[in-house]
ChimeraX commands (.cxc) that place a marker at each C-alpha (Angstrom):
marker #1 position 65.43,-51.09,-75.97 radius 0.5
marker #1 position 66.21,-50.39,-79.65 radius 0.5
marker #1 position 64.39,-52.05,-82.50 radius 0.5
marker #1 position 68.10,-53.86,-83.63 radius 0.5
marker #1 position 68.16,-55.61,-80.34 radius 0.5
marker #1 position 64.47,-56.72,-80.37 radius 0.5
marker #1 position 64.92,-58.37,-83.78 radius 0.5
marker #1 position 67.39,-60.86,-81.94 radius 0.5
marker #1 position 64.93,-61.59,-79.02 radius 0.5
marker #1 position 62.38,-62.82,-81.38 radius 0.5
marker #1 position 64.49,-65.43,-82.86 radius 0.5
marker #1 position 63.14,-69.03,-82.89 radius 0.5
marker #1 position 65.98,-71.17,-81.96 radius 0.5
marker #1 position 64.62,-74.22,-83.87 radius 0.5
marker #1 position 64.21,-72.31,-87.09 radius 0.5
marker #1 position 67.94,-70.76,-86.49 radius 0.5
marker #1 position 69.25,-74.53,-86.15 radius 0.5
marker #1 position 67.78,-75.48,-89.39 radius 0.5
marker #1 position 68.91,-72.27,-91.23 radius 0.5
marker #1 position 72.38,-72.34,-89.71 radius 0.5
marker #1 position 73.06,-75.32,-91.91 radius 0.5
marker #1 position 73.01,-73.41,-95.11 radius 0.5
marker #1 position 75.18,-70.83,-93.61 radius 0.5
marker #1 position 77.92,-72.93,-91.98 radius 0.5
marker #1 position 78.31,-75.77,-94.43 radius 0.5
marker #1 position 81.87,-75.53,-95.55 radius 0.5
marker #1 position 82.04,-78.07,-98.27 radius 0.5
marker #1 position 78.87,-77.42,-100.17 radius 0.5
marker #1 position 78.92,-79.34,-103.29 radius 0.5
marker #1 position 78.90,-77.03,-106.37 radius 0.5
marker #1 position 76.12,-78.05,-109.06 radius 0.5
marker #1 position 77.03,-79.68,-111.98 radius 0.5
marker #1 position 77.21,-77.50,-114.98 radius 0.5
marker #1 position 74.12,-78.18,-117.63 radius 0.5
marker #1 position 75.88,-78.58,-121.26 radius 0.5
marker #1 position 75.05,-75.45,-123.03 radius 0.5
marker #1 position 73.43,-75.51,-126.55 radius 0.5
marker #1 position 74.45,-72.94,-129.36 radius 0.5
marker #1 position 71.49,-70.88,-128.90 radius 0.5
marker #1 position 72.20,-70.64,-125.21 radius 0.5
marker #1 position 75.91,-69.75,-125.66 radius 0.5
marker #1 position 74.74,-67.03,-128.21 radius 0.5
marker #1 position 72.32,-65.59,-125.54 radius 0.5
marker #1 position 74.95,-65.76,-122.68 radius 0.5
marker #1 position 77.58,-64.09,-125.01 radius 0.5
marker #1 position 75.11,-61.36,-125.79 radius 0.5
marker #1 position 74.61,-60.69,-122.39 radius 0.5
marker #1 position 78.07,-60.58,-121.85 radius 0.5
marker #1 position 78.65,-58.29,-124.59 radius 0.5
marker #1 position 76.27,-56.00,-123.43 radius 0.5
marker #1 position 77.56,-55.90,-119.81 radius 0.5
marker #1 position 80.98,-55.23,-121.18 radius 0.5
marker #1 position 79.67,-52.39,-123.52 radius 0.5
marker #1 position 77.75,-50.62,-120.57 radius 0.5
marker #1 position 80.82,-50.89,-118.29 radius 0.5
marker #1 position 82.98,-49.45,-121.03 radius 0.5
marker #1 position 80.39,-46.64,-121.91 radius 0.5
marker #1 position 79.70,-45.56,-117.98 radius 0.5
marker #1 position 81.90,-42.57,-117.76 radius 0.5
marker #1 position 80.94,-41.59,-114.31 radius 0.5
marker #1 position 81.95,-45.15,-113.29 radius 0.5
marker #1 position 78.65,-45.65,-111.26 radius 0.5
marker #1 position 78.98,-49.23,-111.94 radius 0.5
marker #1 position 82.06,-51.73,-111.38 radius 0.5
marker #1 position 82.51,-53.22,-114.87 radius 0.5
marker #1 position 85.93,-55.21,-113.63 radius 0.5
marker #1 position 84.52,-58.94,-113.39 radius 0.5
marker #1 position 82.72,-58.24,-116.74 radius 0.5
marker #1 position 85.89,-57.00,-118.59 radius 0.5
marker #1 position 88.48,-59.46,-117.09 radius 0.5
marker #1 position 87.79,-62.06,-119.57 radius 0.5
marker #1 position 88.25,-59.72,-122.54 radius 0.5
marker #1 position 91.54,-58.24,-121.07 radius 0.5
marker #1 position 92.80,-61.81,-120.64 radius 0.5
marker #1 position 91.93,-62.84,-124.21 radius 0.5
marker #1 position 93.69,-59.62,-125.37 radius 0.5
marker #1 position 96.41,-60.65,-123.08 radius 0.5
marker #1 position 96.86,-64.16,-124.81 radius 0.5
marker #1 position 96.73,-62.59,-128.16 radius 0.5
marker #1 position 99.65,-60.39,-127.27 radius 0.5
marker #1 position 101.54,-63.48,-125.61 radius 0.5
marker #1 position 101.50,-65.15,-128.99 radius 0.5
marker #1 position 101.80,-62.00,-131.23 radius 0.5
marker #1 position 104.95,-60.67,-129.41 radius 0.5
marker #1 position 107.17,-63.77,-129.56 radius 0.5
marker #1 position 105.93,-64.09,-133.18 radius 0.5
marker #1 position 106.95,-60.60,-134.19 radius 0.5
marker #1 position 110.18,-60.65,-132.34 radius 0.5
marker #1 position 110.99,-64.10,-134.09 radius 0.5
marker #1 position 110.47,-62.54,-137.70 radius 0.5
marker #1 position 112.71,-59.65,-136.64 radius 0.5
marker #1 position 115.59,-61.91,-135.47 radius 0.5
marker #1 position 115.04,-64.22,-138.49 radius 0.5
marker #1 position 115.81,-61.18,-140.57 radius 0.5
marker #1 position 118.93,-60.67,-138.70 radius 0.5
marker #1 position 120.09,-64.07,-138.72 radius 0.5
marker #1 position 118.55,-67.32,-139.55 radius 0.5
marker #1 position 120.54,-69.61,-137.13 radius 0.5
marker #1 position 119.59,-66.95,-134.28 radius 0.5
marker #1 position 116.09,-66.90,-135.65 radius 0.5
marker #1 position 115.93,-70.89,-135.24 radius 0.5
marker #1 position 117.37,-70.48,-131.84 radius 0.5
marker #1 position 115.18,-67.87,-130.72 radius 0.5
marker #1 position 111.77,-69.62,-132.01 radius 0.5
marker #1 position 112.84,-72.93,-130.30 radius 0.5
marker #1 position 114.21,-71.53,-127.06 radius 0.5
marker #1 position 113.27,-67.86,-126.24 radius 0.5
marker #1 position 110.00,-67.55,-127.94 radius 0.5
marker #1 position 108.06,-70.34,-125.94 radius 0.5
marker #1 position 109.64,-69.16,-122.73 radius 0.5
marker #1 position 108.57,-65.52,-123.54 radius 0.5
marker #1 position 105.24,-66.48,-124.53 radius 0.5
marker #1 position 104.46,-68.32,-121.29 radius 0.5
marker #1 position 105.85,-66.04,-119.21 radius 0.5
marker #1 position 103.82,-62.99,-120.60 radius 0.5
marker #1 position 100.68,-65.28,-120.36 radius 0.5
marker #1 position 101.26,-66.30,-116.80 radius 0.5
marker #1 position 102.23,-62.70,-115.69 radius 0.5
marker #1 position 99.01,-61.70,-117.21 radius 0.5
marker #1 position 96.95,-64.16,-115.48 radius 0.5
marker #1 position 98.74,-63.41,-112.23 radius 0.5
marker #1 position 97.92,-59.82,-112.52 radius 0.5
marker #1 position 94.21,-60.33,-113.34 radius 0.5
marker #1 position 93.92,-62.83,-110.57 radius 0.5
marker #1 position 95.39,-60.36,-108.08 radius 0.5
marker #1 position 92.87,-57.83,-109.37 radius 0.5
marker #1 position 90.14,-60.46,-108.63 radius 0.5
marker #1 position 91.61,-60.98,-104.98 radius 0.5
marker #1 position 91.49,-57.27,-104.19 radius 0.5
marker #1 position 88.03,-57.06,-105.26 radius 0.5
marker #1 position 86.99,-59.99,-103.08 radius 0.5
marker #1 position 89.30,-58.26,-100.20 radius 0.5
marker #1 position 87.28,-55.19,-100.45 radius 0.5
marker #1 position 83.98,-56.88,-100.43 radius 0.5
marker #1 position 85.09,-58.42,-97.10 radius 0.5
marker #1 position 86.46,-55.19,-95.77 radius 0.5
marker #1 position 82.97,-53.63,-96.33 radius 0.5
marker #1 position 81.44,-56.72,-94.54 radius 0.5
marker #1 position 83.76,-56.37,-91.53 radius 0.5
marker #1 position 82.93,-52.60,-91.50 radius 0.5
marker #1 position 79.40,-53.19,-91.54 radius 0.5
marker #1 position 79.60,-55.72,-88.82 radius 0.5
marker #1 position 81.92,-53.45,-86.67 radius 0.5
marker #1 position 79.04,-50.72,-86.99 radius 0.5
marker #1 position 76.52,-53.21,-85.93 radius 0.5
marker #1 position 78.65,-54.39,-82.94 radius 0.5
marker #1 position 79.03,-50.80,-82.03 radius 0.5
marker #1 position 75.36,-50.12,-81.67 radius 0.5
marker #1 position 74.65,-53.44,-79.98 radius 0.5
marker #1 position 77.27,-52.70,-77.24 radius 0.5
marker #1 position 75.79,-48.96,-77.13 radius 0.5
marker #1 position 72.55,-50.51,-76.32 radius 0.5
marker #1 position 74.07,-52.99,-73.83 radius 0.5
marker #1 position 75.81,-50.22,-71.57 radius 0.5
marker #1 position 72.46,-48.88,-70.18 radius 0.5
marker #1 position 71.74,-52.04,-68.74 radius 0.5
marker #1 position 75.22,-52.59,-67.67 radius 0.5
marker #1 position 75.54,-49.45,-65.82 radius 0.5
marker #1 position 72.34,-50.02,-63.95 radius 0.5
marker #1 position 73.31,-53.20,-62.74 radius 0.5
marker #1 position 76.72,-51.65,-61.57 radius 0.5
marker #1 position 74.68,-48.92,-59.64 radius 0.5
marker #1 position 72.29,-51.67,-58.20 radius 0.5
marker #1 position 75.39,-53.88,-57.05 radius 0.5
marker #1 position 76.99,-50.37,-55.28 radius 0.5
marker #1 position 73.61,-49.99,-53.45 radius 0.5
marker #1 position 73.91,-53.45,-51.96 radius 0.5
marker #1 position 76.96,-52.79,-49.85 radius 0.5
marker #1 position 77.14,-56.46,-48.31 radius 0.5
marker #1 position 81.00,-55.78,-47.85 radius 0.5
marker #1 position 80.39,-53.10,-44.88 radius 0.5
marker #1 position 78.24,-55.49,-43.09 radius 0.5
marker #1 position 81.76,-57.73,-42.83 radius 0.5
marker #1 position 83.57,-54.55,-41.95 radius 0.5
marker #1 position 81.09,-53.84,-39.05 radius 0.5
marker #1 position 81.63,-57.29,-37.61 radius 0.5
marker #1 position 85.22,-57.12,-37.70 radius 0.5
marker #1 position 85.22,-53.29,-35.92 radius 0.5
marker #1 position 82.90,-54.72,-33.38 radius 0.5
marker #1 position 85.43,-57.38,-32.68 radius 0.5
marker #1 position 87.98,-55.11,-32.33 radius 0.5
marker #1 position 86.27,-52.90,-30.03 radius 0.5
marker #1 position 85.25,-56.04,-27.76 radius 0.5
marker #1 position 89.02,-56.97,-27.80 radius 0.5
marker #1 position 89.93,-53.26,-26.47 radius 0.5
marker #1 position 87.68,-53.82,-23.82 radius 0.5
marker link #1:1,2 radius 0.2
marker link #1:2,3 radius 0.2
marker link #1:3,4 radius 0.2
marker link #1:4,5 radius 0.2
marker link #1:5,6 radius 0.2
marker link #1:6,7 radius 0.2
marker link #1:7,8 radius 0.2
marker link #1:8,9 radius 0.2
marker link #1:9,10 radius 0.2
marker link #1:10,11 radius 0.2
marker link #1:11,12 radius 0.2
marker link #1:12,13 radius 0.2
marker link #1:13,14 radius 0.2
marker link #1:14,15 radius 0.2
marker link #1:15,16 radius 0.2
marker link #1:16,17 radius 0.2
marker link #1:17,18 radius 0.2
marker link #1:18,19 radius 0.2
marker link #1:19,20 radius 0.2
marker link #1:20,21 radius 0.2
marker link #1:21,22 radius 0.2
marker link #1:22,23 radius 0.2
marker link #1:23,24 radius 0.2
marker link #1:24,25 radius 0.2
marker link #1:25,26 radius 0.2
marker link #1:26,27 radius 0.2
marker link #1:27,28 radius 0.2
marker link #1:28,29 radius 0.2
marker link #1:29,30 radius 0.2
marker link #1:30,31 radius 0.2
marker link #1:31,32 radius 0.2
marker link #1:32,33 radius 0.2
marker link #1:33,34 radius 0.2
marker link #1:34,35 radius 0.2
marker link #1:35,36 radius 0.2
marker link #1:36,37 radius 0.2
marker link #1:37,38 radius 0.2
marker link #1:38,39 radius 0.2
marker link #1:39,40 radius 0.2
marker link #1:40,41 radius 0.2
marker link #1:41,42 radius 0.2
marker link #1:42,43 radius 0.2
marker link #1:43,44 radius 0.2
marker link #1:44,45 radius 0.2
marker link #1:45,46 radius 0.2
marker link #1:46,47 radius 0.2
marker link #1:47,48 radius 0.2
marker link #1:48,49 radius 0.2
marker link #1:49,50 radius 0.2
marker link #1:50,51 radius 0.2
marker link #1:51,52 radius 0.2
marker link #1:52,53 radius 0.2
marker link #1:53,54 radius 0.2
marker link #1:54,55 radius 0.2
marker link #1:55,56 radius 0.2
marker link #1:56,57 radius 0.2
marker link #1:57,58 radius 0.2
marker link #1:58,59 radius 0.2
marker link #1:59,60 radius 0.2
marker link #1:60,61 radius 0.2
marker link #1:61,62 radius 0.2
marker link #1:62,63 radius 0.2
marker link #1:63,64 radius 0.2
marker link #1:64,65 radius 0.2
marker link #1:65,66 radius 0.2
marker link #1:66,67 radius 0.2
marker link #1:67,68 radius 0.2
marker link #1:68,69 radius 0.2
marker link #1:69,70 radius 0.2
marker link #1:70,71 radius 0.2
marker link #1:71,72 radius 0.2
marker link #1:72,73 radius 0.2
marker link #1:73,74 radius 0.2
marker link #1:74,75 radius 0.2
marker link #1:75,76 radius 0.2
marker link #1:76,77 radius 0.2
marker link #1:77,78 radius 0.2
marker link #1:78,79 radius 0.2
marker link #1:79,80 radius 0.2
marker link #1:80,81 radius 0.2
marker link #1:81,82 radius 0.2
marker link #1:82,83 radius 0.2
marker link #1:83,84 radius 0.2
marker link #1:84,85 radius 0.2
marker link #1:85,86 radius 0.2
marker link #1:86,87 radius 0.2
marker link #1:87,88 radius 0.2
marker link #1:88,89 radius 0.2
marker link #1:89,90 radius 0.2
marker link #1:90,91 radius 0.2
marker link #1:91,92 radius 0.2
marker link #1:92,93 radius 0.2
marker link #1:93,94 radius 0.2
marker link #1:94,95 radius 0.2
marker link #1:95,96 radius 0.2
marker link #1:96,97 radius 0.2
marker link #1:97,98 radius 0.2
marker link #1:98,99 radius 0.2
marker link #1:99,100 radius 0.2
marker link #1:100,101 radius 0.2
marker link #1:101,102 radius 0.2
marker link #1:102,103 radius 0.2
marker link #1:103,104 radius 0.2
marker link #1:104,105 radius 0.2
marker link #1:105,106 radius 0.2
marker link #1:106,107 radius 0.2
marker link #1:107,108 radius 0.2
marker link #1:108,109 radius 0.2
marker link #1:109,110 radius 0.2
marker link #1:110,111 radius 0.2
marker link #1:111,112 radius 0.2
marker link #1:112,113 radius 0.2
marker link #1:113,114 radius 0.2
marker link #1:114,115 radius 0.2
marker link #1:115,116 radius 0.2
marker link #1:116,117 radius 0.2
marker link #1:117,118 radius 0.2
marker link #1:118,119 radius 0.2
marker link #1:119,120 radius 0.2
marker link #1:120,121 radius 0.2
marker link #1:121,122 radius 0.2
marker link #1:122,123 radius 0.2
marker link #1:123,124 radius 0.2
marker link #1:124,125 radius 0.2
marker link #1:125,126 radius 0.2
marker link #1:126,127 radius 0.2
marker link #1:127,128 radius 0.2
marker link #1:128,129 radius 0.2
marker link #1:129,130 radius 0.2
marker link #1:130,131 radius 0.2
marker link #1:131,132 radius 0.2
marker link #1:132,133 radius 0.2
marker link #1:133,134 radius 0.2
marker link #1:134,135 radius 0.2
marker link #1:135,136 radius 0.2
marker link #1:136,137 radius 0.2
marker link #1:137,138 radius 0.2
marker link #1:138,139 radius 0.2
marker link #1:139,140 radius 0.2
marker link #1:140,141 radius 0.2
marker link #1:141,142 radius 0.2
marker link #1:142,143 radius 0.2
marker link #1:143,144 radius 0.2
marker link #1:144,145 radius 0.2
marker link #1:145,146 radius 0.2
marker link #1:146,147 radius 0.2
marker link #1:147,148 radius 0.2
marker link #1:148,149 radius 0.2
marker link #1:149,150 radius 0.2
marker link #1:150,151 radius 0.2
marker link #1:151,152 radius 0.2
marker link #1:152,153 radius 0.2
marker link #1:153,154 radius 0.2
marker link #1:154,155 radius 0.2
marker link #1:155,156 radius 0.2
marker link #1:156,157 radius 0.2
marker link #1:157,158 radius 0.2
marker link #1:158,159 radius 0.2
marker link #1:159,160 radius 0.2
marker link #1:160,161 radius 0.2
marker link #1:161,162 radius 0.2
marker link #1:162,163 radius 0.2
marker link #1:163,164 radius 0.2
marker link #1:164,165 radius 0.2
marker link #1:165,166 radius 0.2
marker link #1:166,167 radius 0.2
marker link #1:167,168 radius 0.2
marker link #1:168,169 radius 0.2
marker link #1:169,170 radius 0.2
marker link #1:170,171 radius 0.2
marker link #1:171,172 radius 0.2
marker link #1:172,173 radius 0.2
marker link #1:173,174 radius 0.2
marker link #1:174,175 radius 0.2
marker link #1:175,176 radius 0.2
marker link #1:176,177 radius 0.2
marker link #1:177,178 radius 0.2
marker link #1:178,179 radius 0.2
marker link #1:179,180 radius 0.2
marker link #1:180,181 radius 0.2
marker link #1:181,182 radius 0.2
marker link #1:182,183 radius 0.2
marker link #1:183,184 radius 0.2
marker link #1:184,185 radius 0.2
marker link #1:185,186 radius 0.2
view
């Protein structure tokens, strides 16, 4: 028996029943956030900025920096969602005052919201892809563990199959029937 299959034999079911609650509780309430004071916010921002700098300066891509960079990319996107309509409004005002007012009141707000929404959706897609990649990695690990477990199980199953073949209880029934047929022929 392999080491992996032995680890499952030694499981105490009472302990597992207690521990299983922490794994299978679907609606665990999230802890209430504590109000951050200014020094804590500055320290947290410093840690975040350090993490972003490490991610940007990692030229060998040994560290995934996507989660650290997303807030900065989103903030830059929101700045662009405001700056682009303003710049276009100025250009339209230079062409015509009536067209500039119309652009400022109708087109610029829609354009700004559309740009911000598109950036937000793209970044959420990136986050979803990262989570999906993590889930695929977990499923791959589970598949490898399942394959190992099934490999450990194949030996005992083959042994049981050979033992069942050795019993040959069905031949006894065949002998009784052939004996009856012989008696009927006589």
